[in-house]
C-alpha positions as CSV (number, residue, x, y, z in Angstrom):
1,M,0.0,0.0,0.0
2,Q,2.8,2.4,0.9
3,R,4.7,1.7,-2.3
4,S,1.7,2.4,-4.5
5,K,1.1,5.7,-2.7
6,N,4.7,6.7,-3.3
7,D,4.4,5.7,-7.0
8,L,1.3,7.8,-7.3
9,W,3.1,10.9,-5.9
10,V,6.2,10.4,-8.0
11,G,4.0,10.0,-11.1
12,L,2.1,13.1,-10.3
13,F,5.3,15.0,-9.6
14,V,6.7,13.9,-13.0
15,L,3.5,14.8,-14.8
16,I,3.4,18.3,-13.3
17,G,7.2,18.8,-14.0
18,G,6.6,17.8,-17.7
19,A,3.7,20.2,-18.0
20,A,5.8,23.0,-16.5
21,L,8.7,22.2,-19.0
22,L,6.2,22.2,-21.9
23,F,4.8,25.6,-20.8
24,L,8.3,27.1,-20.5
25,A,9.3,25.8,-23.9
26,L,6.2,27.3,-25.5
27,Q,6.6,30.5,-23.6
28,S,10.2,31.0,-24.6
29,A,9.4,30.2,-28.3
30,N,6.5,32.8,-28.1
31,L,4.0,30.2,-29.3
32,L,1.5,30.5,-26.5
33,S,0.0,33.6,-28.1
34,L,-0.8,31.7,-31.3
35,N,-4.4,31.9,-32.1
36,F,-6.2,30.4,-35.1
37,Q,-8.4,33.3,-36.1
38,K,-9.0,34.5,-39.6
39,T,-6.2,36.6,-41.0
40,Y,-5.4,38.7,-44.0
41,T,-1.9,39.2,-45.5
42,V,0.0,42.4,-46.0
43,T,3.4,42.5,-47.7
44,A,6.0,45.1,-46.7
45,R,9.5,45.8,-47.9
46,F,12.4,46.8,-45.8
47,D,16.1,47.7,-46.4
48,N,17.2,46.1,-43.2
49,I,15.1,43.6,-41.1
50,G,17.6,43.2,-38.3
51,G,16.8,40.1,-36.3
52,L,13.2,39.6,-37.6
53,K,12.2,36.0,-38.0
54,P,9.1,34.1,-39.2
55,Q,6.4,33.6,-36.5
56,T,7.5,36.8,-34.7
57,A,4.6,38.5,-33.0
58,I,3.4,41.8,-34.6
59,K,2.2,44.3,-32.0
60,S,0.3,47.5,-32.2
61,A,0.1,49.5,-29.0
62,G,1.5,46.5,-27.2
63,V,-1.2,44.1,-28.3
64,V,-0.4,41.1,-30.6
65,V,-2.3,41.7,-33.8
66,G,-0.6,39.2,-36.1
67,R,2.5,37.3,-36.9
68,V,5.3,37.4,-39.5
69,E,4.4,34.8,-42.1
70,S,7.5,34.7,-44.3
71,I,10.6,36.7,-45.2
72,T,12.1,36.6,-48.7
73,F,14.6,38.6,-50.6
74,D,13.4,40.7,-53.6
75,D,16.4,40.6,-56.0
76,K,14.8,43.3,-58.2
77,N,14.7,45.9,-55.5
78,F,17.4,44.4,-53.3
79,Q,15.1,44.6,-50.3
80,A,13.6,42.1,-47.8
81,S,10.0,41.3,-48.5
82,V,8.1,40.5,-45.3
83,T,4.6,38.9,-45.5
84,L,2.5,39.6,-42.4
85,A,-0.6,37.7,-41.3
86,L,-2.8,40.2,-39.5
87,Q,-5.9,39.1,-37.5
88,S,-9.1,40.1,-39.4
89,R,-10.6,41.8,-36.4
90,Y,-8.0,44.5,-36.7
91,S,-8.0,46.9,-39.6
92,F,-5.3,49.4,-40.3
93,P,-5.4,52.4,-42.7
94,K,-3.8,51.9,-46.0
95,D,-1.2,54.6,-45.3
96,S,0.0,53.0,-42.1
97,S,3.7,52.6,-41.6
98,L,5.6,49.7,-40.0
99,K,8.7,49.8,-37.8
100,I,10.9,46.8,-36.9
101,L,11.9,46.9,-33.2
102,T,14.1,43.9,-32.5
């Protein structure tokens, strides 16, 4: 009886530890804020993207409004072409500007 109680506690401890490690891994990779809402795409061109990477959160006033979908090099203009997936519930004016803060 005592051994099965100990096994139960050890198993519970291992399960909680595994869940905590999974949470920390997702948090450090910035994947917890992923949501599967409808999005629309916007393409922007930059001379220098710094440390920008795909799946980076896009924020407006500190609120995550989308993610970087892809980054490619435009060999005609010699610029980085960044495709953004913005959540449909947020709309921005056509003359909006973007700034990379990495």
